[in-house]
C-alpha positions in Angstrom: -27.8 47.1 -52.0 -27.4 50.8 -50.9 -25.7 51.9 -47.7 -28.9 52.1 -45.6 -30.0 48.6 -46.7 -26.6 47.3 -45.9 -26.6 48.8 -42.4 -30.1 47.4 -41.7 -28.9 43.9 -42.8 -25.8 44.1 -40.6 -28.0 45.0 -37.6 -30.6 42.2 -38.5 -27.8 39.7 -38.9 -26.3 40.6 -35.5 -29.7 40.4 -33.8 -30.2 37.0 -35.3 -26.8 35.8 -34.1 -27.1 37.2 -30.5 -30.4 35.2 -30.1 -32.3 37.5 -27.7 -34.8 35.9 -25.3 -38.4 35.6 -26.5 -39.5 37.6 -23.4 -37.2 40.4 -24.3 -38.6 40.5 -27.9 -42.1 40.6 -26.5 -41.2 43.4 -24.0 -39.9 45.7 -26.7 -42.7 45.1 -29.2 -44.9 48.2 -29.4 -42.7 50.3 -27.2 -42.3 54.1 -27.8 -38.6 54.8 -27.1 -36.7 58.0 -27.0 -33.0 58.0 -28.1 -31.0 61.1 -27.5 -28.0 61.3 -29.7 -29.6 58.9 -32.2 -27.8 60.3 -35.2 -24.4 59.6 -33.7 -22.1 56.7 -34.1 -23.7 54.4 -31.5 -27.2 55.9 -31.6 -27.6 55.5 -35.3 -27.0 51.7 -34.9 -29.1 51.5 -31.8 -32.2 53.0 -33.4 -32.1 50.5 -36.2 -32.1 47.7 -33.7 -34.8 49.3 -31.6 -36.9 49.9 -34.7 -36.8 46.2 -35.5 -37.6 45.2 -31.9 -40.5 47.8 -31.4 -42.2 46.7 -34.7 -44.9 48.6 -36.6 -46.9 49.3 -33.4 -43.9 51.0 -31.7 -42.1 54.2 -32.3 -38.4 55.3 -32.0 -38.1 59.0 -31.3 -34.7 60.4 -32.1 -33.6 63.7 -30.6 -30.3 65.0 -32.0 -28.7 68.4 -32.8 -26.6 66.8 -35.6 -23.4 68.1 -34.1 -21.7 64.7 -34.5 -22.3 64.5 -38.2 -21.6 68.1 -39.1 -24.5 68.6 -41.4 -28.1 69.9 -41.2 -29.4 66.7 -42.7 -29.9 63.5 -40.7 -28.1 61.4 -43.3 -26.9 59.0 -40.6 -30.4 58.3 -39.4 -31.7 55.3 -41.4 -35.2 56.1 -42.8 -37.5 53.5 -41.3 -41.2 53.9 -41.0 -41.3 53.8 -37.2 -38.4 56.2 -36.6 -39.3 59.8 -36.0 -36.4 62.3 -36.1 -36.5 65.6 -34.2 -33.7 68.0 -34.6 -33.2 69.5 -31.2 -31.1 69.8 -28.1 -31.3 68.2 -24.6 -30.8 71.7 -23.1 -34.0 73.0 -24.7 -37.3 72.7 -22.8 -39.2 73.2 -26.1 -37.4 70.3 -27.7 -37.8 68.1 -24.7 -41.5 68.9 -24.4 -41.9 68.0 -28.1 -40.4 64.5 -27.8 -42.1 63.6 -24.5 -45.4 64.3 -26.2 -44.8 61.0 -28.0 -45.6 59.0 -24.8 -42.2 57.4 -24.6 -41.8 54.3 -22.3 -38.0 54.1 -22.3 -35.2 56.6 -22.6 -31.7 55.8 -23.9 -29.6 58.9 -23.2 -26.6 58.9 -25.6 -26.4 62.6 -26.4 -23.1 64.2 -25.2 -20.6 66.9 -25.9 -18.0 64.5 -27.3 -15.4 64.0 -26.0 -12.1 64.6 -24.0 -10.3 67.2 -26.1 -13.5 69.0 -27.0 -14.3 69.4 -23.3 -10.9 70.7 -22.6 -11.3 73.3 -25.3 -14.9 74.2 -24.4 -15.5 73.3 -20.7 -18.6 75.5 -20.3 -20.4 74.0 -23.2 -19.4 70.5 -22.1 -21.0 71.1 -18.7 -24.1 72.7 -20.2 -24.8 69.7 -22.4 -23.5 66.8 -20.3 -24.7 68.0 -16.9 -27.5 70.5 -17.3 -28.9 68.8 -20.3 -28.9 65.4 -18.5 -30.6 66.8 -15.4 -33.4 68.3 -17.7 -33.8 65.0 -19.4 -34.0 63.1 -16.1 -36.6 65.6 -14.8 -38.8 65.2 -17.9 -38.4 61.5 -17.7 -39.5 61.5 -14.0 -42.5 63.6 -14.8 -43.4 61.3 -17.7 -43.1 58.3 -15.4 -41.1 56.3 -17.9 -40.3 52.7 -17.3 -36.5 53.0 -17.5 -33.7 55.5 -18.1 -30.5 54.0 -19.6 -27.5 56.3 -19.4 -24.5 56.1 -21.7 -21.6 56.6 -19.3 -18.0 56.1 -20.2 -15.6 53.5 -18.8 -12.8 55.2 -20.5 -13.6 58.3 -18.5 -14.6 57.5 -15.0 -12.0 55.0 -13.9 -9.1 57.5 -13.6 -5.5 57.1 -14.7 -4.0 54.0 -13.0 -6.6 51.6 -11.8 -6.1 47.8 -11.5 -6.9 45.8 -14.6 -9.3 44.5 -15.7 -11.5 47.4 -14.7 -14.4 46.4 -12.5 -17.5 48.4 -11.7 -16.8 48.8 -8.0 -13.6 50.8 -8.6 -14.1 54.5 -8.8 -11.5 57.2 -9.1 -11.7 60.9 -8.4 -8.4 61.5 -10.4 -10.1 62.7 -13.6 -8.3 64.7 -16.1 -10.9 66.3 -18.4 -14.3 68.0 -18.1 -15.8 65.2 -20.1 -14.6 62.6 -17.6 -15.9 64.8 -14.7 -19.2 65.2 -16.4 -19.7 61.5 -17.1 -19.0 60.8 -13.5 -21.5 63.5 -12.5 -24.0 62.0 -14.9 -23.9 58.7 -13.1 -24.3 60.5 -9.8 -27.4 62.3 -11.0 -28.8 59.0 -12.2 -28.2 57.5 -8.8 -29.9 60.5 -7.1 -33.0 60.1 -9.2 -33.0 56.4 -8.6 -32.7 56.9 -4.8 -34.9 59.9 -4.4 -37.7 59.2 -6.9 -37.4 55.4 -7.3 -36.7 55.8 -11.0 -35.4 52.7 -12.8 -31.9 53.7 -13.9 -29.1 51.8 -15.6 -25.6 53.3 -16.1 -23.8 51.7 -19.1 -20.1 52.3 -19.2 -18.9 52.2 -22.8 -15.4 51.4 -23.9 -13.8 52.7 -27.1 -16.6 52.2 -29.5 -15.9 51.7 -33.2 -17.9 50.6 -36.3 -20.2 52.0 -39.0 -21.7 55.4 -38.3 -18.8 57.6 -37.0 -17.3 60.3 -39.2 -13.7 61.4 -38.6 -12.9 64.8 -37.3 -11.0 67.1 -34.9 -12.6 65.7 -31.8 -13.5 62.2 -32.9 -12.1 58.8 -32.0 -8.8 57.3 -33.2 -10.2 54.6 -35.4 -12.3 56.8 -37.8 -9.4 59.3 -37.9 -6.9 56.6 -38.7 -9.1 55.2 -41.4 -9.6 58.6 -43.0 -5.9 59.4 -43.1 -4.9 56.0 -44.4 -7.5 56.1 -47.2 -6.0 59.5 -48.2 -2.5 58.0 -48.1 -1.3 60.1 -45.2 0.8 59.0 -42.3 -0.9 58.2 -39.0 -0.1 60.2 -35.9 0.3 58.3 -32.6 0.4 60.3 -29.4 2.8 58.4 -27.1 4.8 55.3 -27.7 2.1 53.3 -29.4 2.3 50.6 -26.8 -0.8 52.1 -25.0 -3.8 49.8 -25.2 -7.5 50.3 -25.5 -10.5 48.0 -25.2 -12.0 48.6 -28.6 -15.7 47.5 -28.7 -17.7 47.0 -31.8 -20.8 49.2 -31.9 -23.3 46.4 -32.2 -21.9 44.8 -29.0 -22.6 48.0 -27.3 -26.1 48.1 -28.8 -26.7 44.5 -27.5 -25.7 45.7 -24.0 -28.0 48.7 -24.2 -31.0 46.6 -25.4 -30.4 44.1 -22.6 -30.1 46.9 -20.0 -33.5 48.2 -21.1 -35.2 44.9 -20.3 -33.7 42.8 -17.5 -34.8 43.5 -14.0 -31.3 42.8 -12.7 -30.0 45.8 -14.5 -32.1 48.3 -12.5 -29.9 50.5 -10.3 -26.7 49.0 -11.6 -23.6 50.1 -13.4 -22.2 47.9 -16.2 -19.1 47.8 -18.3 -19.9 47.3 -21.9 -16.7 46.3 -23.6 -15.0 43.6 -25.6 -12.8 42.4 -22.7 -9.7 42.4 -24.9 -6.7 44.8 -25.4 -5.3 46.2 -28.6 -2.3 48.4 -28.7 -2.4 51.6 -30.7 0.6 50.6 -32.8 -1.1 47.3 -33.7 -4.2 49.3 -34.6 -2.2 51.7 -36.8 -0.5 48.8 -38.6 -3.8 47.0 -39.2 -5.3 50.2 -40.6 -2.4 50.7 -43.0 -2.5 47.0 -44.1 -6.2 46.9 -44.8 -6.2 50.3 -46.5 -3.1 49.6 -48.5 -1.4 52.7 -47.0 2.4 52.8 -47.3 2.8 56.1 -45.4 4.8 56.1 -42.2 3.6 56.3 -38.6 4.5 59.5 -36.8 4.9 59.6 -33.1 3.7 62.8 -31.3 3.9 64.0 -27.7 1.1 62.6 -25.5 -1.7 65.0 -24.8 -1.6 66.3 -21.2 -4.9 64.8 -20.2 -4.2 61.4 -21.8 -2.8 59.6 -18.8 -4.1 56.0 -19.3 -1.4 53.6 -20.5 -3.8 50.7 -20.7 -7.6 50.1 -20.8 -9.1 46.7 -20.3 -12.6 46.1 -18.9 -14.2 43.2 -17.1 -17.6 42.3 -18.5 -18.4 39.6 -15.9 -21.0 41.7 -14.1 -22.9 42.4 -17.4 -22.6 38.8 -18.4 -24.0 37.5 -15.1 -26.9 40.0 -14.7 -28.1 40.7 -18.2 -26.5 38.0 -20.3 -24.2 40.3 -22.2 -21.7 38.6 -24.5 -19.5 40.5 -27.0 -19.7 38.7 -30.3 -17.6 40.6 -32.8 -13.9 40.0 -33.1 -11.9 43.2 -33.7 -10.8 42.5 -37.2 -14.3 41.5 -38.3 -15.8 44.7 -36.9 -13.0 46.7 -38.3 -13.5 45.4 -41.8 -17.2 46.5 -41.6 -16.0 49.9 -40.5 -13.8 50.2 -43.6 -16.7 49.0 -45.8 -19.0 51.7 -44.4 -16.3 54.3 -45.0 -16.0 53.3 -48.6 -19.8 53.3 -49.1 -20.0 56.8 -47.7 -16.7 58.2 -48.8 -18.1 61.2 -50.6 -20.0 62.6 -47.6 -17.2 61.6 -45.2 -14.7 63.7 -47.3 -17.2 66.6 -47.3 -17.8 66.5 -43.5 -14.3 65.5 -42.1 -13.4 68.5 -40.1 -9.8 69.1 -39.1 -9.5 72.9 -38.8 -6.3 74.8 -38.0 -5.8 75.8 -34.4 -7.0 72.5 -32.9 -5.2 71.3 -29.8 -5.2 67.6 -30.8 -2.7 65.2 -32.3 -4.3 65.6 -35.7 -3.3 69.3 -35.8 0.3 68.3 -35.6 -0.2 65.7 -38.4 -1.8 68.3 -40.7 1.1 70.7 -40.1 3.6 67.9 -40.8 1.9 67.2 -44.2 1.9 70.9 -45.0 5.5 71.3 -44.1 6.4 68.5 -46.5 4.7 70.5 -49.3 6.2 73.8 -48.0 2.7 75.2 -47.5 2.4 78.0 -45.0 
């Protein structure tokens, strides 16, 4: 079984386990669906699920500029008959006109300039993609009279630094510390404007700490793929802070489940939902698990916390999503993590080629690279 066949089977097995309603399955059958950011970590799993749900009479249109996979080849987009890939950008009117010619019924907007540190280093580009790009997409969606617009917001971003836990949707903070966080909040506000002013059917889905097959490591990527990469190379793992900080790590297919439900249930329209696991994992426990599973004996190195990283804990309540759309996270952390490792091993050659940790970065990984070079007396 090749890596594409394996990913398809993982998605099919998950969909069978989650037991989606018959009415939902009928709703998606034959739909034409636009997914921006469909080559990314979450999008590449979502499009497989939507492909299965839409069936042969439907079409999944993927718009992605391939920035997340660092290669002018959509290798992370599983080649299925009803998936159409368009290399393009949400800022481009030409590209948006191209994809909306496909008579799309639903839009899942996952494209973003990812994420916090990247937005700190390049705030103007972050605003262009995450604000201007989204407004353009909303406007084209309005003109196309789509059935529903599902926006990938970020619970890790919009709740600020010291909210009461577990995080609930009615808490909003203006104490945001990166352009990415500001832009995600702004994105929700624009969605709410289009819902109020134009009666568009909008859903804001707030993701928490996604992990799973599909995300390559790199300078601006998430902690889990970077930890796996360094551990598989036998390097020490850098932790910014004490390691007691916690995150609500959520398996990618649980997020896909929440997105699919948000695209169907009437109770989702006009709402904001946390999509999370509802459990906490400390960064030190994560690092120890990575080293254990990867057989890495290198030490853990503690680094100064990044200035913008002010959240000591993250834990989301998923009660609202459970009540209104039937959302239920299924995958325990270790189970999902082992699939993540397996995907890394299956794609190790291309991951090694694409993993991007250039000098001059302002992230914790830069310090770790320098540490490794210092040990080798490399200047």
